[in-house]
C-alpha positions in Angstrom: 93.6 107.2 73.1 96.6 109.3 72.1 100.2 108.2 72.7 100.5 110.9 75.4 97.4 109.6 77.2 98.7 106.1 77.0 102.1 107.1 78.4 100.3 109.1 81.2 98.2 106.1 82.1 101.2 103.9 82.3 102.8 106.2 84.8 99.6 106.7 86.9 98.9 103.0 87.3 102.3 102.2 89.0 102.1 105.4 91.0 98.6 104.5 92.3 99.8 100.9 93.1 102.9 102.3 94.8 101.0 104.8 96.9 98.4 102.3 97.9 100.9 99.7 98.9 103.1 102.2 100.7 100.1 103.4 102.8 99.1 99.8 103.5 102.6 98.6 104.5 103.3 101.8 106.4 100.1 101.7 108.5 100.8 98.0 109.0 103.9 99.1 110.8 101.9 101.8 112.6 99.8 99.1 114.3 103.0 97.7 115.8 104.6 101.0 116.6 101.6 102.9 118.0 101.2 103.7 120.6 104.9 103.4 121.7 103.7 102.9 125.3 106.1 100.0 126.0 109.2 102.2 125.6 107.5 105.1 127.3 106.9 102.9 130.3 110.5 101.8 130.5 110.2 98.3 128.9 111.9 97.5 125.6 109.7 95.2 123.6 112.0 93.5 121.1 109.4 90.7 120.9 107.2 92.8 118.6 108.1 90.5 115.7 107.0 87.4 117.4 103.8 89.0 118.7 103.0 90.1 115.1 103.7 86.6 113.8 101.3 85.1 116.4 98.6 87.5 115.4 99.1 86.6 111.7 98.9 82.9 112.2 96.2 82.6 114.9 94.2 85.3 113.2 93.9 83.5 109.9 93.5 80.1 111.6 90.6 81.4 113.6 89.1 83.1 110.6 89.3 79.8 108.7 87.9 77.6 111.5 85.3 80.0 112.8 84.4 81.3 109.3 84.6 84.9 110.5 87.2 87.6 109.9 86.1 89.5 113.0 86.5 86.5 115.3 89.9 85.8 113.6 91.0 89.3 114.4 90.0 89.0 118.0 91.8 85.6 118.4 94.9 87.0 116.7 94.9 90.1 119.0 94.5 87.8 122.1 97.4 85.6 121.0 99.6 88.7 120.8 98.4 89.8 124.2 99.3 86.4 125.6 102.9 86.6 124.3 103.2 90.1 125.6 102.0 88.9 129.0 104.8 86.3 129.0 107.3 89.0 128.1 106.0 91.3 130.9 106.3 88.5 133.4 109.9 87.9 132.4 110.8 91.6 132.1 108.9 93.2 134.9 108.5 90.7 137.7 111.4 88.4 137.1 113.6 91.3 136.0 115.2 89.4 133.2 117.2 91.1 130.5 114.5 92.7 128.3 116.5 92.2 125.0 117.0 88.5 125.7 113.4 88.1 126.8 112.2 89.8 123.5 114.3 87.5 121.4 113.1 84.5 123.3 109.5 85.6 122.4 110.5 85.9 118.8 112.0 82.4 118.6 109.1 80.9 120.5 106.5 82.5 118.2 108.5 81.4 115.1 108.7 77.8 116.2 105.2 77.6 117.5 103.5 79.1 114.4 105.8 77.1 112.1 105.0 73.8 113.8 101.2 74.5 113.9 101.1 75.7 110.3 102.7 72.5 109.0 100.6 70.4 111.4 97.3 71.9 110.5 97.7 72.9 106.9 100.6 70.8 105.7 102.2 71.4 102.3 99.0 72.7 100.8 99.0 75.9 102.9 96.0 78.0 104.0 92.8 77.8 101.9 92.0 80.5 99.4 88.4 81.1 100.6 89.2 82.4 104.1 87.0 85.4 105.1 89.1 88.6 104.9 88.9 92.0 106.6 86.7 94.1 104.3 87.5 97.4 102.6 85.7 100.6 103.4 84.4 102.3 100.2 84.0 106.1 100.2 81.6 106.8 97.4 82.1 110.5 97.6 85.6 110.0 96.3 84.4 108.2 93.2 85.8 109.9 90.1 88.4 111.9 92.0 91.7 111.4 90.1 94.5 109.6 91.9 93.2 110.2 95.5 89.9 108.5 94.8 91.7 105.3 93.6 93.9 105.3 96.7 91.7 106.4 99.5 88.3 105.5 98.1 88.5 101.7 98.9 91.0 101.2 101.7 91.0 98.3 104.2 89.1 98.8 107.4 92.2 98.2 109.5 94.0 101.1 107.7 91.4 103.5 108.9 91.6 102.0 112.4 95.4 102.7 112.3 94.8 106.3 111.1 92.4 106.8 114.1 95.0 105.3 116.5 97.7 107.8 115.6 96.0 110.9 117.1 94.2 108.8 119.8 97.5 107.4 121.1 99.0 111.0 121.2 96.0 112.2 123.2 96.3 109.3 125.7 100.1 109.7 126.1 100.3 113.5 126.4 96.8 114.7 127.4 95.5 112.3 130.0 96.4 111.3 133.6 97.1 107.7 132.3 99.6 109.0 129.8 101.3 111.1 132.5 101.7 108.0 134.7 103.1 106.0 131.8 105.7 108.6 131.0 106.5 109.1 134.7 107.1 105.3 135.1 109.5 105.4 132.1 111.4 108.4 133.3 111.7 107.9 137.0 109.9 104.8 138.4 111.2 105.3 141.9 109.7 108.8 142.1 106.4 107.5 140.5 106.2 104.7 143.1 106.6 107.2 146.0 103.6 109.1 144.9 101.4 106.0 144.7 101.7 105.0 141.1 101.8 101.2 140.6 104.9 100.8 138.4 104.3 97.1 137.8 100.7 97.5 136.8 101.5 100.4 134.4 104.3 98.4 132.8 102.2 95.3 132.5 99.4 97.2 130.8 101.8 99.0 128.4 103.5 95.8 127.3 100.2 93.9 126.8 98.8 96.9 124.8 101.8 96.9 122.5 101.6 93.1 122.0 97.9 93.4 121.1 98.6 96.2 118.6 101.4 94.2 117.1 99.1 91.2 116.8 96.5 93.3 115.1 99.1 94.3 112.6 100.0 90.7 112.0 96.3 89.7 111.6 95.9 92.5 109.1 98.9 91.2 107.2 97.4 87.7 106.9 93.6 88.2 106.7 93.5 91.8 105.3 96.5 92.3 103.0 97.6 88.9 101.5 94.8 86.7 102.8 97.2 83.8 103.4 99.9 82.7 105.8 103.5 81.5 105.3 106.1 80.7 107.8 107.9 83.8 109.1 105.8 86.0 106.8 106.4 89.1 108.9 110.0 89.1 107.6 111.5 91.5 110.1 108.7 94.1 110.1 108.5 94.0 113.9 112.2 95.2 114.0 111.5 97.9 111.5 108.6 99.1 113.6 110.9 99.2 116.6 113.3 101.3 114.6 110.4 103.6 113.6 109.7 104.2 117.3 113.3 105.3 117.7 113.3 107.3 114.5 110.0 109.0 115.6 111.6 110.0 119.0 109.1 107.8 120.9 106.1 109.9 119.8 103.1 108.6 117.9 103.1 111.0 115.0 106.9 110.6 114.5 106.6 106.8 114.6 103.7 106.9 112.1 105.7 109.1 109.7 108.7 106.7 110.0 106.4 103.7 109.3 105.1 105.4 106.2 108.6 106.1 105.0 109.6 102.4 105.5 106.3 101.3 104.0 106.8 103.3 100.8 110.4 102.0 100.5 109.0 98.4 100.8 106.4 99.1 98.2 109.1 100.6 95.9 111.3 97.5 96.4 108.5 95.2 95.3 107.8 97.1 92.1 111.1 98.2 90.8 112.2 94.6 89.8 109.5 94.7 87.2 111.6 97.2 85.3 115.0 95.8 86.1 115.6 92.2 87.1 119.3 92.8 87.9 118.2 95.3 90.6 115.8 92.9 92.3 118.1 91.9 95.2 119.4 95.4 95.7 115.9 96.9 96.0 114.6 94.1 98.2 117.2 95.2 100.8 116.1 98.9 100.5 113.7 99.0 103.5 116.3 97.5 105.8 119.1 99.8 104.5 116.8 102.8 105.1 116.1 101.5 108.6 119.8 101.3 109.4 120.4 104.8 107.9 117.5 106.2 109.9 118.5 104.7 113.2 122.2 105.6 112.7 121.2 109.1 111.8 119.0 109.8 114.7 120.1 107.5 117.5 122.5 110.2 118.9 119.8 112.9 118.9 116.8 110.8 119.8 116.6 110.7 123.6 114.9 107.6 125.1 113.0 107.6 128.4 115.6 107.6 131.2 114.5 104.2 132.7 114.1 102.5 129.3 115.3 98.9 129.5 116.0 99.0 133.2 114.1 96.6 135.5 112.5 98.1 138.6 112.5 96.4 142.0 109.9 97.7 144.5 111.3 98.3 148.0 
């Protein structure tokens, strides 16, 4: 192999790894941010981080105990739905402050998963032979340079996330259910007067977002790293919430923002290999980009009119 070929291969390998990790991390965020039905229905779900953490822990624990990644995924999604139901009760029926309720969910999930992780697995951590979510191999991409290496063997959950992006857009903007969700988020009183059950719509939206967040958490633990550590989500729920704002509360915009943050996370993980002194700086890169993105669009991004406002039926 010539020196030029060697140099080219050295460049391609990091690029392939960066592209794969960027897509994986970005669509992990897409699970949490899509569909952005919670904000569209008028409920701010700051508890995405905690719901994601619940899905990560209970997903891998169930996969371990039941010896099935599919059952682990279902249990993880159900755990996120349970936390979302709790958030909905506080926010919708009890009309608590939605920000405080979301942070309460995050701290509850952090404490619960941390305690159960130590109690069940101790200092040894999760086993290494836990069933993991499989990859989908596309044989027709074999031999295709660059794209075949990236898209030819992606995890099943990445393809599910790709399907959810247009599907969530169709539901929100092309179906009667989506119209009701948007009406409840814009003017719940008017929606109530025409017979739309505001409480039911908001409950469904919050629970749906919690289940999606938990699916992202389960993918992180049993599809991406195949292990669990305390607080392993590391703020990705908040980044996904910022992606919803950055994407103007629309599925395609939120997905694009998630990919941007995902690629920045992947870049931050790989640049320290070339410069140890830049490790700390680049580890903060995804969060800095999040702040820049939110600060740059928050004035132009218009949220639903009733976003964050409790509704009381009269």
